[in-house]
Structures are given as structure tokens and as C-alpha cells.
C-alpha positions in Angstrom: -15.8 -11.4 -15.4 -15.3 -12.4 -19.3 -12.7 -10.1 -20.9 -14.0 -10.4 -24.4 -17.7 -9.3 -23.3 -16.4 -6.6 -20.9 -14.3 -5.4 -23.7 -17.0 -5.3 -26.0 -19.2 -3.3 -23.5 -16.6 -0.6 -22.6 -16.0 0.0 -26.4 -19.7 0.4 -27.3 -20.4 2.4 -24.1 -17.6 4.6 -24.9 -18.5 5.3 -28.4 -22.0 6.1 -27.1 -20.5 8.7 -25.0 -18.6 9.9 -28.3 -15.2 9.6 -26.2 -12.1 8.2 -27.9 -9.8 5.9 -26.6 -7.2 8.4 -25.7 -10.0 10.4 -23.8 -10.9 7.7 -21.7 -7.4 6.9 -21.0 -6.9 10.5 -19.7 -9.7 10.3 -17.5 -8.4 7.1 -16.0 -4.6 7.9 -16.0 -3.7 4.9 -18.0 -2.5 4.6 -21.7 -4.9 4.6 -24.7 -3.0 1.2 -25.4 -4.4 -0.2 -22.5 -8.0 1.0 -23.3 -7.4 -0.7 -26.6 -6.2 -3.9 -24.7 -9.4 -3.9 -22.6 -11.5 -3.4 -25.8 -10.0 -6.3 -27.9 -10.6 -8.6 -24.8 -6.7 -8.9 -24.5 -6.9 -8.2 -20.7 -9.2 -6.7 -18.2 -8.8 -3.5 -16.2 -6.8 -3.3 -13.0 -9.3 -4.0 -9.6 -8.4 -0.3 -8.7 -9.8 1.3 -12.1 -13.2 -0.6 -11.9 -15.0 2.1 -9.9 -13.3 5.0 -12.0 -14.1 3.4 -15.2 -17.8 2.8 -14.3 -17.9 6.6 -13.4 -16.1 7.6 -16.6 -18.7 5.6 -18.7 -21.4 6.5 -16.5 -22.7 2.7 -16.1 -23.0 0.8 -12.8 -20.2 -1.4 -11.6 -22.5 -4.2 -12.2 -23.0 -3.6 -15.6 -19.2 -3.1 -16.2 -18.4 -6.3 -14.8 -21.0 -8.3 -16.6 -20.4 -6.7 -19.7 -24.1 -5.7 -20.4 -26.8 -3.3 -19.6 -28.8 -4.0 -16.4 -31.9 -2.1 -15.7 -32.1 -0.7 -12.3 -35.2 -2.9 -11.2 -33.7 -6.4 -12.2 -30.7 -6.1 -10.5 -30.7 -8.8 -7.9 -28.7 -9.8 -4.8 -27.3 -12.9 -6.3 -26.0 -10.9 -9.2 -24.5 -8.5 -7.4 -22.9 -11.1 -4.9 -21.2 -12.8 -8.1 -19.8 -9.8 -9.1 -18.4 -8.9 -5.6 -17.0 -12.6 -5.6 -15.3 -11.8 -9.1 -13.9 -8.7 -7.9 -12.3 -10.3 -4.9 -10.8 -13.1 -7.0 -9.4 -10.4 -9.4 -7.8 -8.7 -6.2 -6.2 -11.8 -5.3 -4.9 -12.8 -8.5 -3.3 -9.0 -9.2 -1.9 -9.3 -5.7 -0.3 -12.7 -6.2 1.0 -11.3 -9.8 2.7 -8.5 -8.1 4.3 -10.6 -5.3 5.6 -13.0 -8.0 7.3 -10.0 -9.9 8.8 -8.5 -6.9 10.3 -12.2 -6.0 11.5 -12.3 -9.5 13.4 -8.9 -9.4 14.8 -9.8 -5.8 16.5 -12.8 -7.2 17.9 -10.9 -9.8 19.3 -8.4 -7.8 20.8 -11.2 -5.5 22.5 -12.7 -8.8 23.7 -9.1 -9.9 25.4 -8.8 -6.1 27.0 -12.1 -6.6 28.1 -11.0 -10.0 29.8 -7.5 -9.0 31.3 -9.6 -6.1 33.0 -12.3 -8.3 34.0 -9.6 -10.9 35.9 -7.6 -8.3 37.2 -10.6 -6.9 38.8 -11.6 -10.5 39.8 -8.3 -11.4 41.7 -8.2 -7.7 43.4 -11.6 -8.4 44.3 -10.3 -11.9 46.0 -7.0 -10.7 47.8 -9.0 -7.8 49.1 -11.9 -9.8 49.6 -10.8 -13.5 50.2 -7.3 -13.1 51.9 -7.8 -9.7 50.2 -4.1 -8.5 48.2 -3.2 -5.7 44.2 -3.4 -6.2 43.6 0.4 -7.8 41.6 2.5 -5.9 39.0 3.1 -8.5 38.2 -0.6 -8.7 37.4 -0.9 -5.1 35.2 2.5 -5.0 33.3 1.3 -8.3 32.5 -2.3 -6.9 31.5 -0.9 -3.5 29.2 1.8 -5.2 27.7 -0.7 -7.3 27.4 -2.9 -4.5 25.7 -0.5 -2.2 23.4 0.4 -5.2 22.0 -3.2 -5.5 21.8 -3.6 -1.8 19.7 -0.3 -1.3 17.6 -1.6 -4.3 17.1 -5.0 -2.4 16.1 -3.1 0.8 13.3 -1.1 -1.2 12.3 -4.2 -2.7 12.1 -6.2 0.6 9.8 -3.3 2.0 7.7 -3.5 -1.1 7.1 -7.5 -0.6 6.4 -6.8 3.0 3.7 -4.2 2.2 2.1 -6.6 -0.4 1.4 -9.1 2.3 
């Protein structure tokens, strides 16, 4: 699937239908910037939007994927098979990207949890050695609340990663 060819096709069909980018975006529940990005060839619609986009533009999925008008009587099985292969490839790529972003977020949350623990440890040592006072209760509670929030975020993230497999 060629992003530029598909983008030019989306723009042409949208204009034929006298729709603005904002109107098309509203029908698909995306931003008008996303539609602009597709039309410029800077990106492709998400796999989940291919069928609704084709319906909104009143074209076939095959026409949308190939970026050109195809008369109904000339559709060949090989063309349809190529488009299906493209769609499956896009779906795998999208899933891999989401999984990669989730893993990056997990690493970030792990580092954040380590930083919270280190900061609490340093504050505790400072209070005990320099100020010679017990560790303030507000400091302990704050550290526990922050750690609990990060751990909760990690649990949600792990569930999301598990659902991506």
C-alpha cells in the first residue's frame, strides 16, 4: 500500500463528495490533522479505519488500498489477495509498534519507581544524619503513595501488554 498514492486518492474522492477534512474526520472519529497526514502521504490510516474510511468515501476497500478507481467487473482474485496481504502486514506492524511503545513505558515506570525509592532513601538518610530527627510521616506517606501509583500504572501496563500478544 503506497501512502502517497492512497493519500492522493483519499483527497480526490473526498473532494468529489464535497467533504472537508474536518467532516471526514468527524465521521471516522479522528482529528482533521490525521486526515491531512493521510492525504499528504505522511502516514496511512490505522487498519481499524480502512473499512469505515472506504464506507465514508463510498469506495471499495480494494480501491482504497490500491489508491485508484477499479471498475467492479475488473477486480481479479490476485488483486484482492495482494490487498489482503497488505492489510495483514499493516496489522502486524501496528501491533508490533504498540507493543514496543508499551515496553518503553514499562521501562520508564520502572526507572521512575527506582528514582522514588532512591529519593526517599536519600531524604531518610539526610533526616537521620544531618537533622538528627526521625523521618517525617508526610515524607513516608508521600513516598508510599507515589510508589503505589507507579506500581498500579505498571500493573495496568502489564495487562495491556498481555492483551497485545
